[in-house]
C-alpha positions as CSV (number, residue, x, y, z in Angstrom):
1,M,80.5,-13.4,-25.5
2,W,77.3,-14.1,-27.4
3,R,76.3,-16.5,-24.6
4,E,77.0,-13.9,-21.9
5,R,74.9,-11.3,-23.8
6,H,72.1,-13.9,-24.2
7,L,72.1,-14.7,-20.5
8,I,72.0,-11.1,-19.6
9,R,69.0,-10.5,-21.9
10,R,67.1,-13.5,-20.4
11,R,67.8,-12.3,-16.9
12,K,66.5,-8.7,-17.6
13,K,63.5,-10.2,-19.4
14,G,62.7,-12.4,-16.4
15,E,63.1,-9.5,-14.0
16,K,60.7,-7.4,-16.1
17,M,58.1,-10.2,-16.1
18,K,58.3,-10.5,-12.3
19,T,57.8,-6.7,-12.0
20,T,54.8,-6.9,-14.3
21,I,53.3,-9.7,-12.3
22,K,53.8,-8.0,-9.0
23,Y,52.3,-4.8,-10.4
24,S,49.2,-6.7,-11.8
25,L,48.7,-8.5,-8.4
26,A,49.0,-5.2,-6.6
27,V,46.4,-3.6,-8.9
28,A,44.1,-6.6,-8.5
29,S,44.4,-6.4,-4.7
30,V,43.6,-2.7,-4.7
31,L,40.6,-3.2,-7.0
32,L,39.4,-6.1,-4.9
33,G,39.7,-4.1,-1.7
34,M,37.8,-1.2,-3.4
35,S,35.1,-3.6,-4.5
36,F,34.6,-5.1,-1.0
37,G,34.8,-1.6,0.5
38,H,32.1,-0.4,-1.9
39,A,29.9,-3.4,-1.1
40,N,30.2,-2.8,2.6
41,A,29.4,0.9,2.3
42,A,26.4,0.1,0.2
43,T,24.9,-2.4,2.6
44,Y,22.8,-0.4,5.0
45,C,21.8,-3.3,7.2
46,G,25.4,-4.7,7.1
47,G,26.5,-1.6,9.0
48,G,24.2,-2.5,11.9
49,K,21.7,0.3,11.3
50,T,18.0,-0.1,12.0
51,V,15.4,0.3,9.4
52,T,12.4,1.9,11.1
53,F,9.0,1.7,9.6
54,A,5.9,3.8,10.2
55,G,3.7,1.8,12.5
56,I,0.6,2.3,10.3
57,D,-2.5,1.2,12.2
58,W,-5.0,0.5,9.4
59,E,-5.2,-3.2,8.4
60,S,-3.6,-3.1,4.9
61,G,-0.8,-0.7,6.0
62,A,-0.1,-2.9,9.1
63,F,0.0,-6.1,7.0
64,I,2.2,-4.7,4.3
65,T,4.6,-3.2,6.9
66,E,5.0,-6.6,8.6
67,V,5.6,-8.4,5.3
68,M,8.4,-5.9,4.4
69,K,9.9,-6.0,7.9
70,Q,10.1,-9.8,7.9
71,I,11.6,-9.8,4.4
72,L,14.4,-7.4,5.5
73,E,15.0,-9.1,8.8
74,K,14.9,-12.8,7.7
75,G,16.3,-12.4,4.2
76,Y,18.9,-9.6,4.7
77,G,19.7,-9.7,8.4
78,C,18.4,-6.2,8.9
79,K,17.5,-4.8,12.3
80,V,13.9,-3.5,12.0
81,D,11.5,-1.5,14.1
82,S,8.3,0.4,13.9
83,I,7.0,3.6,15.5
84,P,3.2,3.9,16.2
85,G,1.4,7.1,15.5
86,N,-1.2,8.7,13.2
87,G,-0.7,9.2,9.5
88,P,0.5,12.9,9.4
89,T,2.8,12.4,12.4
90,L,4.4,9.4,10.8
91,E,4.8,11.1,7.5
92,Q,6.6,14.0,9.2
93,A,8.8,11.5,11.0
94,T,9.7,10.0,7.6
95,A,10.6,13.5,6.4
96,N,12.8,13.9,9.5
97,N,14.5,10.4,8.9
98,E,13.2,9.2,12.3
99,V,11.2,6.8,10.1
100,Q,12.7,5.4,7.0
101,I,9.8,3.7,5.3
102,F,6.1,4.5,5.2
103,A,4.8,1.4,3.5
104,E,1.4,2.6,2.2
105,E,1.6,6.2,1.1
106,W,-1.4,7.5,-0.9
107,V,0.5,10.0,-3.0
108,G,-1.3,13.2,-3.6
109,R,-3.7,12.7,-0.7
110,S,-1.5,14.2,2.1
111,Q,-0.3,17.8,2.4
112,V,2.5,16.7,4.8
113,F,4.0,14.2,2.3
114,D,3.5,16.4,-0.7
115,K,5.3,19.3,1.0
116,A,8.1,17.0,2.1
117,A,8.4,15.6,-1.4
118,A,8.6,19.1,-2.9
119,A,11.4,19.9,-0.4
120,G,13.2,16.7,-1.4
121,T,13.2,15.1,2.0
122,V,11.0,12.2,1.0
123,M,10.3,10.3,-2.2
124,A,7.7,7.8,-3.5
125,V,9.2,4.4,-4.4
126,G,7.6,1.6,-6.4
127,K,3.9,0.7,-6.3
128,T,2.7,-0.9,-3.1
129,F,-0.4,-2.0,-4.9
130,V,-2.3,-1.1,-8.0
131,G,-6.0,-0.8,-8.8
132,A,-7.3,0.3,-5.4
133,S,-10.7,2.0,-5.6
134,E,-13.0,3.9,-3.3
135,G,-16.6,5.0,-3.8
136,W,-20.2,4.0,-3.1
137,F,-21.1,0.3,-3.0
138,V,-24.0,-2.1,-2.6
139,P,-23.8,-5.8,-1.8
140,E,-23.6,-7.8,-5.0
141,Y,-26.8,-9.7,-4.1
142,V,-28.8,-6.4,-4.3
143,V,-28.1,-6.3,-8.1
144,K,-27.5,-10.0,-9.0
145,G,-29.1,-11.9,-6.2
146,D,-27.5,-14.9,-4.4
147,P,-29.1,-18.2,-5.3
148,A,-27.0,-20.1,-2.8
149,R,-28.7,-18.1,0.0
150,G,-32.1,-17.9,-1.7
151,I,-31.8,-14.1,-2.2
152,K,-33.4,-12.6,-5.3
153,P,-32.1,-9.3,-6.8
154,S,-33.9,-6.4,-5.3
155,A,-32.5,-3.8,-7.7
156,P,-31.4,-5.6,-10.9
157,D,-31.3,-2.3,-12.8
158,L,-29.3,-0.3,-10.4
159,K,-26.0,0.8,-11.9
160,S,-25.2,4.4,-11.0
161,I,-25.3,6.9,-8.2
162,Q,-27.5,9.2,-10.3
163,Q,-30.3,6.6,-10.1
164,L,-30.5,6.8,-6.3
165,S,-32.9,9.7,-6.3
166,D,-35.6,7.4,-7.7
167,P,-38.2,6.8,-4.9
168,K,-37.9,3.0,-5.3
169,Y,-34.3,3.1,-4.4
170,V,-34.9,5.5,-1.5
171,A,-37.4,3.0,-0.2
172,L,-35.1,0.1,-0.8
173,F,-32.3,1.6,1.3
174,A,-34.7,2.9,3.9
175,D,-33.4,4.5,7.1
176,P,-34.7,2.6,10.1
177,E,-34.8,5.7,12.3
178,E,-36.2,8.2,9.8
179,P,-39.1,6.7,7.7
180,G,-39.5,8.2,4.2
181,K,-35.7,8.6,3.7
182,G,-33.0,6.3,2.6
183,R,-29.7,5.8,4.5
184,F,-26.2,6.3,3.2
185,L,-23.6,4.8,5.4
186,N,-20.7,7.3,5.3
187,C,-17.2,7.3,6.8
188,P,-16.8,8.1,10.5
189,S,-16.7,11.7,11.4
190,G,-13.2,13.2,11.2
191,W,-12.1,11.0,8.4
192,G,-11.2,12.8,5.2
193,C,-13.6,10.8,3.1
194,E,-16.5,11.8,5.4
195,G,-16.4,15.4,4.3
196,K,-16.0,14.5,0.6
197,N,-18.9,12.1,0.7
198,T,-21.1,14.7,2.4
199,A,-20.2,17.1,-0.4
200,R,-21.0,14.5,-3.0
201,I,-24.4,13.9,-1.5
202,D,-25.2,17.5,-2.0
203,A,-23.6,17.5,-5.5
204,Y,-25.8,14.6,-6.5
205,K,-28.9,16.3,-5.0
206,L,-29.5,13.4,-2.6
207,G,-29.5,15.4,0.7
208,A,-33.3,15.6,0.9
209,S,-33.8,11.9,0.2
210,Y,-31.0,10.2,2.3
211,V,-29.8,10.3,5.9
212,N,-26.1,10.9,5.9
213,F,-25.3,8.4,8.6
214,R,-21.8,8.5,10.1
215,P,-20.7,5.6,12.3
216,G,-18.5,6.3,15.3
217,T,-15.4,4.3,14.2
218,G,-14.0,2.3,11.3
219,T,-14.8,-0.8,13.3
220,A,-18.4,0.3,13.6
221,L,-18.5,0.9,9.8
222,D,-17.2,-2.6,9.2
223,A,-19.6,-4.1,11.7
224,A,-22.6,-2.4,10.0
225,I,-21.6,-3.6,6.6
226,S,-20.9,-7.2,7.8
227,S,-24.2,-7.4,9.7
228,A,-26.3,-6.3,6.7
229,Y,-24.4,-8.6,4.3
230,L,-24.7,-11.7,6.5
231,Q,-28.5,-11.0,6.8
232,G,-28.9,-10.4,3.1
233,Q,-30.2,-6.9,3.7
234,P,-29.9,-4.0,1.1
235,L,-27.3,-1.4,2.1
236,L,-25.8,1.7,0.4
237,F,-22.4,2.6,1.8
238,Y,-19.0,4.1,1.1
239,Y,-16.0,1.8,1.1
240,W,-12.6,1.2,-0.4
241,S,-9.9,-1.4,-1.1
242,P,-7.7,-3.0,0.0
243,T,-9.7,-4.2,3.0
244,A,-10.7,-7.5,4.7
245,L,-14.3,-7.1,3.7
246,M,-13.3,-6.7,0.0
247,G,-11.6,-10.1,0.3
248,K,-14.5,-11.7,2.2
249,F,-17.7,-10.3,0.6
250,K,-18.8,-9.4,-2.9
251,F,-19.8,-5.8,-3.6
252,V,-20.8,-3.8,-6.6
253,Q,-19.4,-0.2,-7.0
254,L,-22.0,2.2,-8.4
255,E,-21.0,4.2,-11.5
256,E,-20.6,8.0,-11.5
257,P,-19.1,10.7,-13.6
258,A,-15.3,10.3,-14.0
259,Y,-12.9,12.3,-11.8
260,N,-11.9,15.7,-13.2
261,Q,-9.7,18.2,-11.4
262,A,-12.1,21.1,-11.5
263,C,-15.0,19.1,-10.0
264,W,-12.8,17.5,-7.4
265,K,-11.4,20.9,-6.3
266,E,-14.9,22.0,-5.4
267,I,-15.8,18.7,-3.7
268,A,-12.6,18.8,-1.6
269,D,-13.1,22.4,-0.6
270,P,-15.5,22.6,2.5
271,N,-16.8,25.8,1.1
272,G,-16.8,24.7,-2.6
273,K,-19.6,24.7,-5.0
274,R,-21.8,21.6,-5.2
275,D,-22.9,21.9,-8.8
276,E,-21.7,18.5,-10.0
277,G,-20.5,15.2,-8.6
278,C,-17.6,13.1,-9.7
279,S,-15.7,10.0,-8.6
280,F,-12.7,10.0,-6.3
281,P,-9.3,10.5,-7.9
282,G,-7.4,7.4,-8.9
283,A,-5.1,5.9,-6.2
284,N,-1.4,6.2,-6.6
285,V,0.0,4.1,-3.7
286,S,3.7,3.9,-3.1
287,Y,6.3,3.3,-0.5
288,G,7.1,6.7,1.1
289,V,10.8,6.7,1.8
290,N,13.2,9.2,3.4
291,S,15.5,10.5,0.7
292,K,18.7,10.2,2.7
293,F,17.9,6.6,3.5
294,A,17.2,5.9,-0.1
295,K,20.7,7.0,-1.0
296,A,22.3,5.1,1.8
297,A,20.4,1.8,1.2
298,P,20.1,1.1,-2.5
299,E,19.7,-2.6,-1.8
300,V,16.5,-1.9,0.2
301,I,15.2,0.5,-2.4
302,S,15.7,-2.2,-5.1
303,I,13.3,-4.5,-3.1
304,L,10.7,-1.8,-2.7
305,E,10.8,-1.0,-6.4
306,K,9.7,-4.6,-7.1
307,A,7.4,-5.2,-4.1
308,T,3.9,-4.7,-5.6
309,F,1.1,-6.7,-3.9
310,P,-1.6,-8.0,-6.2
311,L,-4.9,-6.5,-5.0
312,D,-6.9,-9.7,-4.9
313,D,-4.2,-11.4,-2.9
314,L,-3.9,-8.5,-0.6
315,N,-7.6,-8.5,0.1
316,A,-7.5,-12.2,0.7
317,S,-4.7,-11.8,3.3
318,L,-6.7,-9.1,5.1
319,A,-9.7,-11.4,5.1
320,F,-7.5,-14.2,6.6
321,M,-6.4,-11.8,9.3
322,A,-10.0,-11.0,10.2
323,D,-11.4,-14.5,9.9
324,K,-8.6,-16.1,11.9
325,K,-8.4,-13.2,14.3
326,V,-4.6,-13.0,14.0
327,D,-2.4,-9.9,14.0
328,A,-0.5,-8.4,11.0
329,S,2.7,-10.3,12.0
330,A,1.0,-13.7,11.8
331,A,-0.8,-12.8,8.6
332,A,2.5,-11.7,7.1
333,A,4.2,-15.0,8.0
334,E,1.4,-16.9,6.4
335,F,1.7,-14.8,3.2
336,L,5.4,-15.4,3.0
337,K,4.9,-19.1,3.6
338,T,2.1,-19.6,1.0
339,K,2.7,-16.8,-1.6
340,S,6.4,-17.2,-2.5
341,A,5.5,-17.0,-6.2
342,I,4.5,-13.4,-5.5
343,W,7.3,-12.1,-3.2
344,G,10.1,-14.4,-4.5
345,P,10.9,-12.1,-7.5
346,W,11.3,-9.1,-5.1
347,V,14.4,-10.5,-3.5
348,T,17.7,-12.2,-4.3
349,V,18.0,-16.0,-4.6
350,E,20.1,-16.0,-1.4
351,A,17.5,-13.9,0.5
352,K,14.6,-16.1,-0.6
353,A,16.5,-19.2,0.6
354,K,17.0,-17.6,4.0
355,I,13.4,-16.5,4.3
356,D,12.1,-20.0,3.3
357,A,14.4,-21.6,5.9
358,T,13.0,-19.5,8.7
359,L,9.4,-20.3,7.6
360,N,10.0,-24.1,7.3
């Protein structure tokens, strides 16, 4: 009797253990399925969707766009594309989700993007690069000379824009077509910086002393700066970074009063007062991303959050582009091949191995 009761208890206990094991395996299977389902749902590129970039046409924007396209394509198997157009049109396309990523968005400088951000259709992600500047420059040899080229400094005491009214500097930067006046090389007509520089000329009371010269295109602006630099001539001009010329040549930015909101409001207004001058506002450059895309592709957003290009390396890549006369795609491939210490931390170990394999 005791033996029978003992065998019955052992049989019931075994059946209970089998039931528990089956239940545990079933739960594990469900959880595993949920895990894989979640991973597939979160992988935007894994679903066969295309990541469309704004086809930015300026050199830094084009280069950065190509680097990020190649990272997503080679490292994560994404389908990538780009749509050409001007800045405002592409920003609106980003808001409409026709474009998912605008790789070089100067936050706070575009009414289209600011309006879309306020409406929640776009968002700024990460920092594309940090430390960019814009203002008035002279070649470094003007202030410091260039012994290697036998150039002595022609304005060793020049430090600020306020000094430019001095007749000796007016004569130094003489306009070849209007004797007695200096020349300031502005942005091309139609660019946003052209109007603001014109306002600053008046605010610094330089209108009577300098010709406000506007080249026809950005290419003409670069050509004028390059020509003067290579000949060792003095030149006063507006410029910005990141650019190829910043990576190729040495410039000195002239000091001026710090940016303040009240001053800049007047400078930016075509009908504003010209009582005081101040510097351009600091640059906040991010990836402009469609908000719906950001929710659907967290793995891409994770990359963008880390993908900050060091300014010196960016300028050097743009100089490589110009010197070698290669397009943004070729320059991006060279960057990925030679600068893995920079972009490697942006991606997963697996993605980096895939990218390296395609380059080698």
